[in-house]
N, CA, C and O atoms as a GROMACS GRO file, in nm:
protein
  384
    1UNK      N    1  -0.931   0.903   3.561
    1UNK     CA    2  -0.789   0.924   3.528
    1UNK      C    3  -0.781   1.009   3.414
    1UNK      O    4  -0.858   0.975   3.324
    2UNK      N    5  -0.709   1.113   3.390
    2UNK     CA    6  -0.716   1.203   3.276
    2UNK      C    7  -0.657   1.114   3.136
    2UNK      O    8  -0.605   1.003   3.141
    3UNK      N    9  -0.678   1.188   3.026
    3UNK     CA   10  -0.604   1.125   2.909
    3UNK      C   11  -0.447   1.117   2.922
    3UNK      O   12  -0.378   1.019   2.896
    4UNK      N   13  -0.406   1.232   2.965
    4UNK     CA   14  -0.236   1.240   2.986
    4UNK      C   15  -0.188   1.130   3.091
    4UNK      O   16  -0.082   1.069   3.081
    5UNK      N   17  -0.281   1.113   3.195
    5UNK     CA   18  -0.223   1.012   3.290
    5UNK      C   19  -0.231   0.878   3.226
    5UNK      O   20  -0.141   0.798   3.251
    6UNK      N   21  -0.338   0.841   3.140
    6UNK     CA   22  -0.350   0.717   3.084
    6UNK      C   23  -0.214   0.708   2.985
    6UNK      O   24  -0.147   0.605   2.984
    7UNK      N   25  -0.182   0.815   2.907
    7UNK     CA   26  -0.081   0.807   2.816
    7UNK      C   27   0.048   0.787   2.909
    7UNK      O   28   0.132   0.701   2.882
    8UNK      N   29   0.058   0.862   3.006
    8UNK     CA   30   0.181   0.854   3.089
    8UNK      C   31   0.212   0.703   3.128
    8UNK      O   32   0.319   0.646   3.105
    9UNK      N   33   0.098   0.648   3.193
    9UNK     CA   34   0.110   0.501   3.239
    9UNK      C   35   0.155   0.406   3.095
    9UNK      O   36   0.244   0.321   3.098
   10UNK      N   37   0.081   0.436   2.982
   10UNK     CA   38   0.101   0.357   2.856
   10UNK      C   39   0.275   0.368   2.835
   10UNK      O   40   0.351   0.274   2.812
   11UNK      N   41   0.301   0.477   2.846
   11UNK     CA   42   0.463   0.522   2.807
   11UNK      C   43   0.553   0.450   2.899
   11UNK      O   44   0.648   0.386   2.855
   12UNK      N   45   0.528   0.459   3.029
   12UNK     CA   46   0.597   0.374   3.136
   12UNK      C   47   0.596   0.234   3.105
   12UNK      O   48   0.700   0.170   3.112
   13UNK      N   49   0.487   0.179   3.069
   13UNK     CA   50   0.473   0.031   3.039
   13UNK      C   51   0.555   0.001   2.897
   13UNK      O   52   0.600  -0.110   2.869
   14UNK      N   53   0.563   0.086   2.835
   14UNK     CA   54   0.628   0.046   2.708
   14UNK      C   55   0.780   0.075   2.716
   14UNK      O   56   0.851   0.020   2.632
   15UNK      N   57   0.836   0.153   2.806
   15UNK     CA   58   0.990   0.189   2.834
   15UNK      C   59   1.002   0.043   2.908
   15UNK      O   60   1.088  -0.033   2.862
   16UNK      N   61   0.925  -0.001   3.018
   16UNK     CA   62   0.974  -0.121   3.098
   16UNK      C   63   0.973  -0.239   2.975
   16UNK      O   64   1.053  -0.333   2.983
   17UNK      N   65   0.899  -0.230   2.886
   17UNK     CA   66   0.896  -0.359   2.811
   17UNK      C   67   1.005  -0.340   2.718
   17UNK      O   68   1.072  -0.440   2.691
   18UNK      N   69   1.040  -0.212   2.656
   18UNK     CA   70   1.173  -0.205   2.587
   18UNK      C   71   1.285  -0.241   2.642
   18UNK      O   72   1.373  -0.299   2.579
   19UNK      N   73   1.296  -0.203   2.790
   19UNK     CA   74   1.420  -0.235   2.864
   19UNK      C   75   1.425  -0.400   2.892
   19UNK      O   76   1.532  -0.459   2.878
   20UNK      N   77   1.319  -0.464   2.926
   20UNK     CA   78   1.316  -0.588   2.914
   20UNK      C   79   1.369  -0.678   2.786
   20UNK      O   80   1.436  -0.782   2.789
   21UNK      N   81   1.323  -0.615   2.684
   21UNK     CA   82   1.369  -0.691   2.541
   21UNK      C   83   1.501  -0.646   2.489
   21UNK      O   84   1.546  -0.692   2.384
   22UNK      N   85   1.571  -0.549   2.567
   22UNK     CA   86   1.693  -0.474   2.534
   22UNK      C   87   1.687  -0.382   2.417
   22UNK      O   88   1.788  -0.357   2.351
   23UNK      N   89   1.568  -0.329   2.389
   23UNK     CA   90   1.549  -0.226   2.290
   23UNK      C   91   1.572  -0.078   2.331
   23UNK      O   92   1.563   0.012   2.248
   24UNK      N   93   1.602  -0.054   2.464
   24UNK     CA   94   1.651   0.071   2.499
   24UNK      C   95   1.760   0.131   2.456
   24UNK      O   96   1.785   0.248   2.483
   25UNK      N   97   1.838   0.054   2.385
   25UNK     CA   98   1.983   0.081   2.350
   25UNK      C   99   1.952   0.158   2.207
   25UNK      O  100   2.030   0.244   2.167
   26UNK      N  101   1.843   0.125   2.138
   26UNK     CA  102   1.818   0.172   2.006
   26UNK      C  103   1.779   0.320   2.016
   26UNK      O  104   1.734   0.367   2.120
   27UNK      N  105   1.798   0.390   1.908
   27UNK     CA  106   1.754   0.519   1.897
   27UNK      C  107   1.591   0.526   1.870
   27UNK      O  108   1.540   0.429   1.815
   28UNK      N  109   1.521   0.622   1.902
   28UNK     CA  110   1.385   0.630   1.867
   28UNK      C  111   1.351   0.592   1.710
   28UNK      O  112   1.260   0.518   1.674
   29UNK      N  113   1.434   0.652   1.634
   29UNK     CA  114   1.407   0.619   1.479
   29UNK      C  115   1.413   0.465   1.459
   29UNK      O  116   1.323   0.404   1.401
   30UNK      N  117   1.539   0.398   1.518
   30UNK     CA  118   1.574   0.268   1.501
   30UNK      C  119   1.459   0.185   1.544
   30UNK      O  120   1.416   0.097   1.470
   31UNK      N  121   1.396   0.213   1.682
   31UNK     CA  122   1.290   0.139   1.744
   31UNK      C  123   1.162   0.160   1.640
   31UNK      O  124   1.084   0.066   1.621
   32UNK      N  125   1.147   0.271   1.583
   32UNK     CA  126   1.021   0.271   1.508
   32UNK      C  127   1.034   0.186   1.388
   32UNK      O  128   0.946   0.110   1.347
   33UNK      N  129   1.155   0.204   1.332
   33UNK     CA  130   1.177   0.103   1.213
   33UNK      C  131   1.159  -0.045   1.236
   33UNK      O  132   1.097  -0.121   1.162
   34UNK      N  133   1.225  -0.078   1.356
   34UNK     CA  134   1.230  -0.231   1.387
   34UNK      C  135   1.071  -0.273   1.408
   34UNK      O  136   1.017  -0.369   1.355
   35UNK      N  137   1.006  -0.174   1.503
   35UNK     CA  138   0.848  -0.207   1.525
   35UNK      C  139   0.766  -0.235   1.383
   35UNK      O  140   0.686  -0.327   1.365
   36UNK      N  141   0.806  -0.135   1.289
   36UNK     CA  142   0.744  -0.130   1.153
   36UNK      C  143   0.772  -0.283   1.103
   36UNK      O  144   0.684  -0.364   1.075
   37UNK      N  145   0.906  -0.303   1.098
   37UNK     CA  146   0.961  -0.417   1.031
   37UNK      C  147   0.881  -0.541   1.075
   37UNK      O  148   0.835  -0.626   1.000
   38UNK      N  149   0.871  -0.537   1.227
   38UNK     CA  150   0.822  -0.655   1.286
   38UNK      C  151   0.667  -0.674   1.249
   38UNK      O  152   0.625  -0.786   1.220
   39UNK      N  153   0.588  -0.567   1.250
   39UNK     CA  154   0.467  -0.571   1.190
   39UNK      C  155   0.441  -0.615   1.053
   39UNK      O  156   0.350  -0.691   1.018
   40UNK      N  157   0.528  -0.562   0.982
   40UNK     CA  158   0.531  -0.588   0.831
   40UNK      C  159   0.574  -0.755   0.791
   40UNK      O  160   0.540  -0.814   0.688
   41UNK      N  161   0.644  -0.801   0.887
   41UNK     CA  162   0.701  -0.946   0.877
   41UNK      C  163   0.596  -1.047   0.904
   41UNK      O  164   0.604  -1.163   0.862
   42UNK      N  165   0.492  -0.996   0.979
   42UNK     CA  166   0.387  -1.094   1.016
   42UNK      C  167   0.316  -1.159   0.887
   42UNK      O  168   0.274  -1.275   0.879
   43UNK      N  169   0.310  -1.057   0.784
   43UNK     CA  170   0.245  -1.105   0.662
   43UNK      C  171   0.333  -1.163   0.570
   43UNK      O  172   0.283  -1.241   0.489
   44UNK      N  173   0.445  -1.142   0.564
   44UNK     CA  174   0.545  -1.201   0.484
   44UNK      C  175   0.680  -1.238   0.552
   44UNK      O  176   0.706  -1.186   0.660
   45UNK      N  177   0.761  -1.320   0.499
   45UNK     CA  178   0.900  -1.363   0.578
   45UNK      C  179   0.991  -1.231   0.556
   45UNK      O  180   1.066  -1.200   0.649
   46UNK      N  181   0.988  -1.161   0.452
   46UNK     CA  182   1.069  -1.064   0.423
   46UNK      C  183   1.009  -0.924   0.422
   46UNK      O  184   0.892  -0.915   0.384
   47UNK      N  185   1.076  -0.811   0.459
   47UNK     CA  186   1.033  -0.698   0.462
   47UNK      C  187   1.096  -0.616   0.359
   47UNK      O  188   1.219  -0.623   0.347
   48UNK      N  189   1.020  -0.529   0.274
   48UNK     CA  190   1.080  -0.433   0.183
   48UNK      C  191   1.086  -0.328   0.226
   48UNK      O  192   1.001  -0.278   0.299
   49UNK      N  193   1.209  -0.263   0.179
   49UNK     CA  194   1.259  -0.102   0.229
   49UNK      C  195   1.130  -0.003   0.194
   49UNK      O  196   1.104   0.094   0.265
   50UNK      N  197   1.050  -0.040   0.071
   50UNK     CA  198   0.956   0.048   0.027
   50UNK      C  199   0.836   0.062   0.121
   50UNK      O  200   0.773   0.166   0.138
   51UNK      N  201   0.811  -0.065   0.186
   51UNK     CA  202   0.690  -0.083   0.287
   51UNK      C  203   0.744  -0.031   0.410
   51UNK      O  204   0.662   0.016   0.489
   52UNK      N  205   0.862  -0.031   0.440
   52UNK     CA  206   0.912   0.037   0.570
   52UNK      C  207   0.901   0.176   0.558
   52UNK      O  208   0.839   0.235   0.647
   53UNK      N  209   0.958   0.251   0.452
   53UNK     CA  210   0.932   0.384   0.426
   53UNK      C  211   0.791   0.448   0.453
   53UNK      O  212   0.766   0.554   0.511
   54UNK      N  213   0.704   0.356   0.396
   54UNK     CA  214   0.562   0.391   0.377
   54UNK      C  215   0.481   0.385   0.506
   54UNK      O  216   0.372   0.439   0.522
   55UNK      N  217   0.556   0.302   0.608
   55UNK     CA  218   0.483   0.264   0.734
   55UNK      C  219   0.455   0.395   0.820
   55UNK      O  220   0.536   0.488   0.828
   56UNK      N  221   0.341   0.390   0.877
   56UNK     CA  222   0.299   0.519   0.941
   56UNK      C  223   0.390   0.548   1.054
   56UNK      O  224   0.387   0.664   1.098
   57UNK      N  225   0.485   0.448   1.118
   57UNK     CA  226   0.555   0.500   1.239
   57UNK      C  227   0.688   0.570   1.187
   57UNK      O  228   0.763   0.636   1.259
   58UNK      N  229   0.704   0.545   1.058
   58UNK     CA  230   0.836   0.623   0.992
   58UNK      C  231   0.837   0.724   0.879
   58UNK      O  232   0.935   0.781   0.830
   59UNK      N  233   0.692   0.738   0.844
   59UNK     CA  234   0.667   0.838   0.741
   59UNK      C  235   0.730   0.956   0.749
   59UNK      O  236   0.774   1.011   0.648
   60UNK      N  237   0.741   1.014   0.882
   60UNK     CA  238   0.793   1.154   0.910
   60UNK      C  239   0.959   1.159   0.910
   60UNK      O  240   1.020   1.265   0.914
   61UNK      N  241   1.017   1.042   0.906
   61UNK     CA  242   1.155   1.030   0.909
   61UNK      C  243   1.205   1.065   0.776
   61UNK      O  244   1.150   1.023   0.674
   62UNK      N  245   1.311   1.144   0.774
   62UNK     CA  246   1.398   1.178   0.637
   62UNK      C  247   1.452   1.047   0.584
   62UNK      O  248   1.482   0.952   0.656
   63UNK      N  249   1.463   1.050   0.436
   63UNK     CA  250   1.531   0.946   0.387
   63UNK      C  251   1.677   0.916   0.438
   63UNK      O  252   1.706   0.801   0.469
   64UNK      N  253   1.766   1.012   0.448
   64UNK     CA  254   1.905   0.992   0.509
   64UNK      C  255   1.896   0.932   0.640
   64UNK      O  256   1.967   0.834   0.660
   65UNK      N  257   1.821   0.972   0.734
   65UNK     CA  258   1.795   0.920   0.868
   65UNK      C  259   1.759   0.778   0.860
   65UNK      O  260   1.825   0.690   0.915
   66UNK      N  261   1.633   0.750   0.777
   66UNK     CA  262   1.594   0.633   0.763
   66UNK      C  263   1.699   0.523   0.724
   66UNK      O  264   1.718   0.421   0.791
   67UNK      N  265   1.764   0.555   0.609
   67UNK     CA  266   1.865   0.463   0.574
   67UNK      C  267   2.000   0.439   0.670
   67UNK      O  268   2.063   0.333   0.671
   68UNK      N  269   2.027   0.539   0.738
   68UNK     CA  270   2.128   0.538   0.856
   68UNK      C  271   2.105   0.450   0.948
   68UNK      O  272   2.189   0.370   0.988
   69UNK      N  273   1.946   0.463   1.003
   69UNK     CA  274   1.902   0.380   1.096
   69UNK      C  275   1.884   0.237   1.071
   69UNK      O  276   1.904   0.147   1.153
   70UNK      N  277   1.837   0.221   0.930
   70UNK     CA  278   1.827   0.078   0.894
   70UNK      C  279   1.965   0.016   0.878
   70UNK      O  280   1.989  -0.096   0.923
   71UNK      N  281   2.049   0.083   0.820
   71UNK     CA  282   2.200   0.032   0.823
   71UNK      C  283   2.249  -0.006   0.965
   71UNK      O  284   2.321  -0.105   0.982
   72UNK      N  285   2.214   0.065   1.056
   72UNK     CA  286   2.240   0.043   1.205
   72UNK      C  287   2.190  -0.078   1.263
   72UNK      O  288   2.250  -0.154   1.340
   73UNK      N  289   2.060  -0.089   1.214
   73UNK     CA  290   1.982  -0.215   1.274
   73UNK      C  291   2.041  -0.334   1.203
   73UNK      O  292   2.042  -0.441   1.264
   74UNK      N  293   2.089  -0.329   1.079
   74UNK     CA  294   2.161  -0.445   1.030
   74UNK      C  295   2.286  -0.468   1.093
   74UNK      O  296   2.317  -0.585   1.119
   75UNK      N  297   2.360  -0.377   1.121
   75UNK     CA  298   2.487  -0.389   1.199
   75UNK      C  299   2.464  -0.446   1.320
   75UNK      O  300   2.545  -0.531   1.358
   76UNK      N  301   2.350  -0.414   1.404
   76UNK     CA  302   2.329  -0.455   1.534
   76UNK      C  303   2.264  -0.591   1.536
   76UNK      O  304   2.258  -0.653   1.642
   77UNK      N  305   2.213  -0.641   1.424
   77UNK     CA  306   2.175  -0.765   1.418
   77UNK      C  307   2.027  -0.783   1.424
   77UNK      O  308   1.979  -0.896   1.418
   78UNK      N  309   1.948  -0.671   1.435
   78UNK     CA  310   1.824  -0.682   1.448
   78UNK      C  311   1.745  -0.710   1.305
   78UNK      O  312   1.632  -0.758   1.301
   79UNK      N  313   1.821  -0.675   1.192
   79UNK     CA  314   1.741  -0.709   1.064
   79UNK      C  315   1.879  -0.754   0.994
   79UNK      O  316   1.990  -0.717   1.033
   80UNK      N  317   1.855  -0.838   0.886
   80UNK     CA  318   1.947  -0.893   0.801
   80UNK      C  319   1.898  -0.885   0.648
   80UNK      O  320   1.779  -0.892   0.618
   81UNK      N  321   1.994  -0.871   0.561
   81UNK     CA  322   1.968  -0.857   0.442
   81UNK      C  323   1.907  -1.005   0.397
   81UNK      O  324   1.942  -1.109   0.454
   82UNK      N  325   1.813  -1.003   0.290
   82UNK     CA  326   1.776  -1.142   0.261
   82UNK      C  327   1.843  -1.190   0.156
   82UNK      O  328   1.880  -1.114   0.067
   83UNK      N  329   1.869  -1.324   0.153
   83UNK     CA  330   1.961  -1.373   0.059
   83UNK      C  331   1.900  -1.404  -0.075
   83UNK      O  332   1.970  -1.446  -0.167
   84UNK      N  333   1.762  -1.381  -0.088
   84UNK     CA  334   1.685  -1.394  -0.208
   84UNK      C  335   1.698  -1.291  -0.299
   84UNK      O  336   1.657  -1.303  -0.414
   85UNK      N  337   1.755  -1.184  -0.255
   85UNK     CA  338   1.739  -1.035  -0.332
   85UNK      C  339   1.872  -0.972  -0.318
   85UNK      O  340   1.950  -0.994  -0.226
   86UNK      N  341   1.887  -0.904  -0.401
   86UNK     CA  342   2.022  -0.822  -0.398
   86UNK      C  343   2.014  -0.715  -0.283
   86UNK      O  344   2.101  -0.708  -0.196
   87UNK      N  345   1.913  -0.638  -0.287
   87UNK     CA  346   1.909  -0.552  -0.182
   87UNK      C  347   1.738  -0.500  -0.168
   87UNK      O  348   1.647  -0.526  -0.247
   88UNK      N  349   1.730  -0.434  -0.064
   88UNK     CA  350   1.588  -0.389  -0.043
   88UNK      C  351   1.480  -0.483   0.037
   88UNK      O  352   1.367  -0.445   0.066
   89UNK      N  353   1.533  -0.609   0.066
   89UNK     CA  354   1.451  -0.683   0.133
   89UNK      C  355   1.522  -0.718   0.279
   89UNK      O  356   1.645  -0.714   0.276
   90UNK      N  357   1.476  -0.744   0.376
   90UNK     CA  358   1.524  -0.771   0.502
   90UNK      C  359   1.447  -0.872   0.586
   90UNK      O  360   1.327  -0.884   0.565
   91UNK      N  361   1.507  -0.951   0.685
   91UNK     CA  362   1.455  -1.051   0.747
   91UNK      C  363   1.469  -0.982   0.894
   91UNK      O  364   1.570  -0.922   0.929
   92UNK      N  365   1.353  -0.999   0.975
   92UNK     CA  366   1.348  -0.944   1.109
   92UNK      C  367   1.400  -1.041   1.194
   92UNK      O  368   1.355  -1.155   1.176
   93UNK      N  369   1.494  -1.024   1.295
   93UNK     CA  370   1.535  -1.095   1.394
   93UNK      C  371   1.475  -1.060   1.544
   93UNK      O  372   1.450  -0.944   1.576
   94UNK      N  373   1.457  -1.157   1.621
   94UNK     CA  374   1.410  -1.117   1.751
   94UNK      C  375   1.503  -1.061   1.847
   94UNK      O  376   1.615  -1.111   1.858
   95UNK      N  377   1.466  -0.960   1.917
   95UNK     CA  378   1.579  -0.884   2.011
   95UNK      C  379   1.653  -0.993   2.097
   95UNK      O  380   1.598  -1.093   2.145
   96UNK      N  381   1.784  -0.959   2.109
   96UNK     CA  382   1.878  -1.029   2.197
   96UNK      C  383   1.872  -0.981   2.326
   96UNK      O  384   1.945  -1.028   2.414
   0.00000   0.00000   0.00000
């Protein structure tokens, strides 16, 4: 099996899992932010905006695009602002 064939199979598996979890409705940037938030939330209950911006999955996203996608994830219920801070901290919610 060639490397591209392996990558193709992996991508198909990922699409299937995203469909199962209902994540296919998210834009690619929203998905990457959500994945980053989920990973960062394993070490802490809250995720900080700074940590998300610096995450490998979203480093190449422009700031305006990042903040639009972050706002969209909050509106869609995938993230919520933490009650313990004014802003910049989020809680990750399981996909519905």
